[in-house]
MARVEX-732895 format. One line per field, with one value per residue (C-alpha): residue in three letters; residue number from 1; x, y, z. Coordinates in steps of 0.05 Angstrom, whole numbers, plus 5000, padded with zeros to 4 digits. Layout:
N
rest = ALA, ...
nr = NUM, ...
u = X, ...
v = Y, ...
w = Z, ...
REM end
This chain:
261
rest = MET, PRO, GLU, GLY, ASP, ALA, VAL, ARG, LEU, THR, GLY, ASN, ARG, LEU, ASP, ARG, ALA, LEU, ALA, GLY, ARG, THR, LEU, THR, ARG, SER, GLN, PHE, ARG, TRP, PRO, SER, LEU, ALA, THR, VAL, ASP, LEU, ALA, GLY, ALA, LYS, VAL, HIS, ARG, THR, ALA, THR, HIS, GLY, LYS, HIS, LEU, LEU, THR, ARG, MET, GLU, ARG, ASP, GLY, THR, PRO, LEU, THR, LEU, HIS, THR, HIS, LEU, LYS, MET, GLU, GLY, ARG, TRP, ARG, VAL, VAL, ASP, LEU, GLY, ARG, ARG, TRP, PRO, ALA, PRO, ALA, HIS, ASN, VAL, ARG, VAL, VAL, LEU, THR, THR, GLN, GLN, GLN, GLU, ALA, VAL, GLY, PHE, SER, LEU, GLY, LEU, VAL, GLU, LEU, LEU, PRO, THR, ALA, ASP, GLU, ASP, GLN, VAL, ILE, GLY, HIS, LEU, GLY, PRO, ASP, LEU, LEU, GLY, ALA, THR, TRP, ASP, ALA, GLU, ALA, ALA, ALA, GLN, ARG, LEU, VAL, ALA, ASP, PRO, ASP, ARG, PRO, LEU, GLY, GLU, ALA, LEU, LEU, ASP, GLN, THR, VAL, VAL, ALA, GLY, MET, GLY, THR, ILE, TYR, VAL, ALA, GLU, ALA, CYS, PHE, VAL, HIS, GLY, ALA, SER, PRO, LEU, ALA, PRO, VAL, GLY, THR, VAL, ARG, ASP, PRO, GLU, ARG, LEU, LEU, THR, ARG, GLY, ARG, LEU, MET, LEU, GLN, THR, GLY, VAL, SER, THR, GLY, ARG, PRO, VAL, THR, THR, GLY, ASP, ARG, ARG, ASP, PRO, LEU, TRP, ILE, TYR, GLY, ARG, HIS, ARG, GLN, PRO, CYS, ARG, ARG, CYS, GLY, THR, ILE, VAL, GLN, ALA, GLY, PRO, ILE, GLY, PRO, PRO, ASP, LYS, GLN, ARG, THR, THR, TYR, TRP, CYS, PRO, ARG, CYS, GLN, PRO, LEU
nr = 1, 2, 3, 4, 5, 6, 7, 8, 9, 10, 11, 12, 13, 14, 15, 16, 17, 18, 19, 20, 21, 22, 23, 24, 25, 26, 27, 28, 29, 30, 31, 32, 33, 34, 35, 36, 37, 38, 39, 40, 41, 42, 43, 44, 45, 46, 47, 48, 49, 50, 51, 52, 53, 54, 55, 56, 57, 58, 59, 60, 61, 62, 63, 64, 65, 66, 67, 68, 69, 70, 71, 72, 73, 74, 75, 76, 77, 78, 79, 80, 81, 82, 83, 84, 85, 86, 87, 88, 89, 90, 91, 92, 93, 94, 95, 96, 97, 98, 99, 100, 101, 102, 103, 104, 105, 106, 107, 108, 109, 110, 111, 112, 113, 114, 115, 116, 117, 118, 119, 120, 121, 122, 123, 124, 125, 126, 127, 128, 129, 130, 131, 132, 133, 134, 135, 136, 137, 138, 139, 140, 141, 142, 143, 144, 145, 146, 147, 148, 149, 150, 151, 152, 153, 154, 155, 156, 157, 158, 159, 160, 161, 162, 163, 164, 165, 166, 167, 168, 169, 170, 171, 172, 173, 174, 175, 176, 177, 178, 179, 180, 181, 182, 183, 184, 185, 186, 187, 188, 189, 190, 191, 192, 193, 194, 195, 196, 197, 198, 199, 200, 201, 202, 203, 204, 205, 206, 207, 208, 209, 210, 211, 212, 213, 214, 215, 216, 217, 218, 219, 220, 221, 222, 223, 224, 225, 226, 227, 228, 229, 230, 231, 232, 233, 234, 235, 236, 237, 238, 239, 240, 241, 242, 243, 244, 245, 246, 247, 248, 249, 250, 251, 252, 253, 254, 255, 256, 257, 258, 259, 260, 261
u = 0642, 0615, 0554, 0490, 0511, 0576, 0535, 0487, 0546, 0572, 0503, 0506, 0575, 0549, 0489, 0533, 0571, 0517, 0446, 0411, 0469, 0476, 0530, 0579, 0614, 0614, 0661, 0644, 0702, 0654, 0646, 0570, 0568, 0631, 0594, 0543, 0546, 0507, 0527, 0467, 0433, 0407, 0421, 0365, 0395, 0429, 0382, 0405, 0374, 0417, 0485, 0461, 0469, 0416, 0437, 0374, 0377, 0339, 0364, 0322, 0259, 0276, 0287, 0349, 0383, 0456, 0459, 0525, 0549, 0615, 0624, 0689, 0736, 0694, 0688, 0664, 0707, 0692, 0747, 0747, 0751, 0823, 0850, 0887, 0845, 0860, 0871, 0903, 0866, 0865, 0817, 0767, 0700, 0656, 0668, 0610, 0632, 0597, 0623, 0654, 0670, 0679, 0650, 0696, 0678, 0738, 0738, 0662, 0635, 0573, 0554, 0490, 0445, 0370, 0304, 0285, 0218, 0256, 0294, 0252, 0286, 0353, 0332, 0264, 0294, 0322, 0291, 0268, 0321, 0341, 0353, 0291, 0240, 0184, 0216, 0165, 0198, 0140, 0140, 0215, 0214, 0164, 0213, 0270, 0233, 0205, 0260, 0263, 0319, 0367, 0425, 0410, 0475, 0467, 0396, 0415, 0471, 0423, 0405, 0342, 0316, 0335, 0382, 0439, 0472, 0541, 0588, 0600, 0528, 0506, 0557, 0541, 0465, 0466, 0511, 0469, 0406, 0439, 0428, 0480, 0491, 0495, 0426, 0367, 0324, 0264, 0295, 0310, 0266, 0233, 0264, 0229, 0269, 0333, 0321, 0303, 0370, 0405, 0369, 0388, 0461, 0461, 0429, 0482, 0535, 0507, 0507, 0577, 0609, 0631, 0604, 0597, 0554, 0582, 0571, 0646, 0682, 0749, 0727, 0668, 0650, 0625, 0649, 0667, 0740, 0753, 0769, 0806, 0797, 0754, 0681, 0670, 0609, 0628, 0702, 0691, 0737, 0704, 0698, 0698, 0677, 0648, 0575, 0537, 0538, 0606, 0610, 0593, 0623, 0639, 0668, 0624, 0639, 0602, 0609, 0591, 0565, 0526, 0500, 0488, 0463
v = 5971, 5899, 5887, 5855, 5785, 5791, 5817, 5759, 5710, 5744, 5733, 5660, 5654, 5683, 5637, 5575, 5598, 5629, 5611, 5570, 5577, 5614, 5666, 5652, 5719, 5783, 5841, 5909, 5953, 6008, 6067, 6068, 5993, 5984, 5961, 5915, 5841, 5793, 5729, 5684, 5711, 5660, 5678, 5665, 5686, 5742, 5775, 5825, 5883, 5909, 5921, 5919, 5860, 5846, 5793, 5777, 5745, 5741, 5756, 5749, 5746, 5810, 5807, 5846, 5861, 5875, 5920, 5924, 5952, 5934, 6002, 6001, 5958, 5918, 5843, 5788, 5726, 5661, 5624, 5563, 5579, 5588, 5600, 5663, 5718, 5729, 5804, 5852, 5858, 5933, 5928, 5887, 5920, 5862, 5791, 5742, 5677, 5609, 5545, 5525, 5588, 5663, 5712, 5771, 5837, 5875, 5948, 5951, 6018, 6015, 5977, 5987, 5946, 5958, 5924, 5880, 5916, 5980, 5954, 5999, 6059, 6038, 6006, 6036, 6090, 6038, 6016, 5944, 5891, 5860, 5794, 5799, 5743, 5794, 5828, 5863, 5882, 5927, 5967, 5974, 5998, 6052, 6077, 6076, 6119, 6167, 6217, 6208, 6258, 6225, 6185, 6111, 6090, 6141, 6119, 6045, 6060, 6098, 6048, 6087, 6070, 5996, 5963, 5916, 5938, 5968, 5989, 5919, 5899, 5968, 5965, 5892, 5899, 5962, 5928, 5865, 5909, 5952, 6016, 6069, 6083, 6157, 6157, 6190, 6138, 6162, 6139, 6068, 6015, 5964, 5984, 5926, 5877, 5915, 5906, 5833, 5823, 5856, 5811, 5748, 5770, 5780, 5712, 5681, 5716, 5684, 5615, 5620, 5659, 5717, 5759, 5717, 5751, 5720, 5648, 5636, 5633, 5642, 5707, 5727, 5799, 5831, 5902, 5922, 5941, 5937, 6010, 6018, 5945, 5917, 5903, 5828, 5834, 5882, 5900, 5975, 6004, 6006, 6074, 6092, 6153, 6181, 6173, 6202, 6267, 6299, 6275, 6203, 6194, 6124, 6097, 6062, 6028, 6024, 6006, 6066, 6020, 5969, 6022, 6085, 6148
w = 1756, 1751, 1708, 1732, 1715, 1756, 1815, 1809, 1807, 1870, 1902, 1883, 1914, 1979, 1978, 1972, 2034, 2076, 2056, 2109, 2158, 2223, 2233, 2289, 2283, 2244, 2234, 2205, 2187, 2168, 2215, 2221, 2235, 2276, 2339, 2304, 2320, 2276, 2313, 2317, 2255, 2205, 2133, 2083, 2017, 1978, 1928, 1876, 1841, 1784, 1816, 1889, 1936, 1989, 2040, 2078, 2147, 2213, 2282, 2345, 2302, 2265, 2189, 2169, 2103, 2093, 2032, 1996, 1930, 1897, 1862, 1821, 1863, 1912, 1914, 1960, 1970, 2007, 2044, 2088, 2161, 2183, 2113, 2093, 2061, 1987, 1994, 2045, 2111, 2107, 2048, 2088, 2101, 2124, 2150, 2159, 2192, 2197, 2226, 2159, 2120, 2119, 2068, 2065, 2030, 2004, 1983, 1983, 1961, 2004, 2068, 2107, 2151, 2151, 2166, 2106, 2104, 2087, 2026, 1981, 2013, 1982, 1916, 1903, 1859, 1811, 1746, 1732, 1742, 1676, 1713, 1756, 1758, 1748, 1688, 1644, 1577, 1555, 1619, 1618, 1546, 1565, 1617, 1566, 1516, 1567, 1547, 1471, 1460, 1508, 1476, 1477, 1510, 1566, 1580, 1583, 1632, 1677, 1732, 1747, 1677, 1677, 1726, 1710, 1645, 1645, 1589, 1562, 1553, 1529, 1473, 1456, 1459, 1416, 1365, 1359, 1353, 1299, 1340, 1353, 1427, 1407, 1374, 1409, 1444, 1405, 1339, 1361, 1330, 1376, 1443, 1476, 1433, 1449, 1524, 1514, 1479, 1537, 1586, 1547, 1546, 1621, 1631, 1587, 1628, 1692, 1660, 1630, 1686, 1642, 1584, 1521, 1468, 1404, 1426, 1423, 1490, 1456, 1424, 1467, 1449, 1385, 1394, 1465, 1472, 1397, 1384, 1317, 1300, 1243, 1258, 1263, 1218, 1162, 1171, 1183, 1235, 1304, 1337, 1411, 1449, 1513, 1533, 1591, 1630, 1644, 1716, 1697, 1628, 1605, 1540, 1489, 1423, 1357, 1283, 1238, 1184, 1225, 1273, 1233, 1266
REM end
């Protein structure tokens, strides 16, 4: 599943194609929206909250939001009008067309249209957005430590605690902070600084176009994906293991020496 920086980059891609433009046509290959026609709607922008995309527009004076989520396989692509789509048509879920381009959503995990005033109904359960303009590190840290016995990595992956981090940035932020993702949240020193590091990593990912936590584009990650390889900092063999509840387990990585339990 894409991390918050990749979702924001997707939003930027949609903005370049759609923001300020009027839709000439739309297609929804999604059962609940199959009869909806957004032709004539003016698109304002695509906002994001964590891993959720909110394409805001106005049609006949009514503010509307197209809420989409990429889940594991979804992606939005922009093509010039008349050009071939870059993936099979049977994977298309949404097409938004302007006079110049088409934004095509492939294999999207969620598609819904709602009044913009009702956005809180679909994202109100989420924690603070690590890339949000109103980010409050102190308030977010309080949410993180609310369950002190919960494993740190599991809590960071929980989008209702903080929104935007996935397995890459959880592993990287924990490593740079010197905290084991398996450690109880209540034992982690300075959780506010840990979240700030995660936020800076996501911001860097937006500016560079991909995760780069080491500062070296050629070798961009400290620990993620380095199972059974030497730690870049101390040479200890990196370990990997599951994190999270049984129905949502993901793999995380840590250095036993740099991130002791």
